[in-house]
N, C-alpha and C positions, 0 to 999 in steps of 0.2 A: 459554706459557712455563712456567707452574706444572706442567702435565702433563709437560713435557720434563724438568724438574728431578726430578719424582717418579720418572719412569722411570730417570733416571740414578742416583738414590739407591738404587733397588731393585737395579739392576745392580751397583753397587759393593758393596752388602750381600751379594749372592750371591757375588761374587768373594772376599769375606773369609771366607765360610763354609767350614770345612775339609771336604774331600771324604772321607767315610768309606771309599770304595773305595780311595783312595790310602793313607790312614793305616793301615788294617787289614792291607793286604797286607804291611806290614813284619813282621808277627807270625805269618805263616803261609806256606804254599806253595800258591798259588791259580793255577788255569788262567787265562789272559788273558781268557776269556769269562765266568768266574765274577764275581758281583757282590755287593757289600755295600750294603745300604740304610741310611738314617740311624739306624734303631733297632738295627742290628747291633752286636755287641761280640765281640772276641776277647780273652780273658784267658789268655794263654799263659805260665803260671808256670814252665814248664820252660825258657823262653827259647830254645827251639829251633824255628825256623820249620817244620822238617820234621815236627814233632809235631802240626801242624794242617794237613790237606791237603784242598783243594777241587778237584773235577773240573770238567770243561767245563760251562758253562751252569748252574751251580749258584748259586742265589740265597739269600742269608741275610738275614733280618730279626731273628733271635734272637741268643742268646749261646752261644759255644763256649769252653769253659774246660778247661785242664789244671791239675793240682795241682803244687805245687812239687817233690814227690818223684817225680813221674812222670805219665804220661798221654799218650794219643794219640787224636786224633779224625780220622777219615778219612771224607769224603763223596765219593761217586762222581759220575758225570755226571748232569746234568738233575735234581738234587735241589732241594728247597725246605725252608727252615727258617723257620717263621712267627714273627711278632712275639711276644715274651714267652716263646718256647721256650728251654729251657736244656739244653745237652748238656755234661755235666761228666765228665771222665775223669781217673782216677788210674792207669789201666792201659791199656785199649784199648777204643774204641768204633769199630767199622767199619760203615759204612753203604754199601749198594750203589748201583746206578744207579736213577734214576727213582723215588726215595723221596720222598714228600710228608709233611712233618711240620708239623702245623697249629699254631695259636697256643697258647701256654701249656702246651705239652708239656714234661715233664721226663724226661730220660734220664740215668741215673747208672750208673757201673760200680763204685761203692764206697759206703760208708756216709756219706761226706762229713765226718763227725765221729766221734771215738772213742765207742763205745756203752757199754762196760762200766766205763770208768774216768773219773769226773768230773774228776779232777785233770788227766788227759791232755787231756780236752776243753777245759778252761780254758787249758792251756798252748798248745794249738793256736790257740785264739782270740786269746790274747795275742800269739803270734808273728805271726799274720796282720795285726793292726792296728799292730804295731810294726816288724817287720822283713820281713814278707811270708810267704807260705806256707812252712811248714817243709819242709826237704829230707829229713828222716828221719821217716817216719810210716807206720803200718799202719792201713789203713781197710777191711780185708776185701775187697780188690779182686777182681772177677771180670769177665772180658771180656764185652762186649755185641756181638752181631752182628745187623744188620738187613739182610736180603737184598734183592735187586732188586725193584722194583715194589710195595713195601709202602706202604700208606696208614695213617698214624697220626693219628687225629682229635683235636680240641681237648681240652685238659685231661687228657690221659693221663699216666700215670707208668710208665716202663719201668725196672725194677729190675735190680741187678747179676746177671750170669751168664745173662741171657736171650738166646736166639736167636729171631728172628722170621723165619719162612720166607718164601720168595719169593711175592709176590702176596697176602700176607695183609692183612687190614684190621682195625685195632684201633679199636673204637667209642669215641665220646666219653666221657671220664671214666674209662676203664678203668685198672686197676692191674695191670700185667703182672708176675707173680711167677715164671712158668715159661715154658718154650719154647712158641712158637706154631707149629703145623704150617703148611706152605705152603698157599696158596689156601683159607684159612679166615677166617671172621669171628668175632672174639672181642669180648666186652664184659663189663662188670661189675667188681666189687671183691670178691675177686680175679677177674681176667679168666677167663672160661670160653668154650668153643667154642659159638657160637650155631648155625652151620651151615657146610657147605662152600660155596665159591664156584665157580660154573660160568659161565664167560664165554659159553658157547653157549646157556645157558638161565638167564638172570639171575633170581634170587629163588627158584629151585627148591630143594627140600629132598629128602633121601633118604626113600624110603618103604619 
């Protein structure tokens, strides 16, 4: 009898737990096969569901955010966003199909805070904690594009204005400050090209 009541209590507890997959769909436009895990967050400050788009079979464990004055995050089909990853947009971050983004990756298309003016920085912070993200703000926004079949390993930072070419791999901990050519491995801070990638001859380097 005790075991029966334990199972019943557990079942009731599960039924009261909000389903993030149901809740987060209110704030975005997600394909029916996309999925949000318990650690996922959508902070869509534009208040427009069409500004955060998820394609088919895309799984999110991290955070997708738009700023109050603008922003758009688009994830294609069969993408993955790992736990602790943050994708923050004040303009446009477009991610292609079959892109794997590991845990604790940060992708920004803006400075996130005013850089040159401390007073503006304080005003932004005060607005965020009192009335929400400001609707009028300049954060040096530059679009980010991540093409199909890219792998971004853990702890990377992708900075504004960057395009990462199809099939590229960004090694763990890299800080990407400029464009990455297709089918190349980059690593380091700042990221630099380590070698081209050759699916027909893995690990080979040019001689």
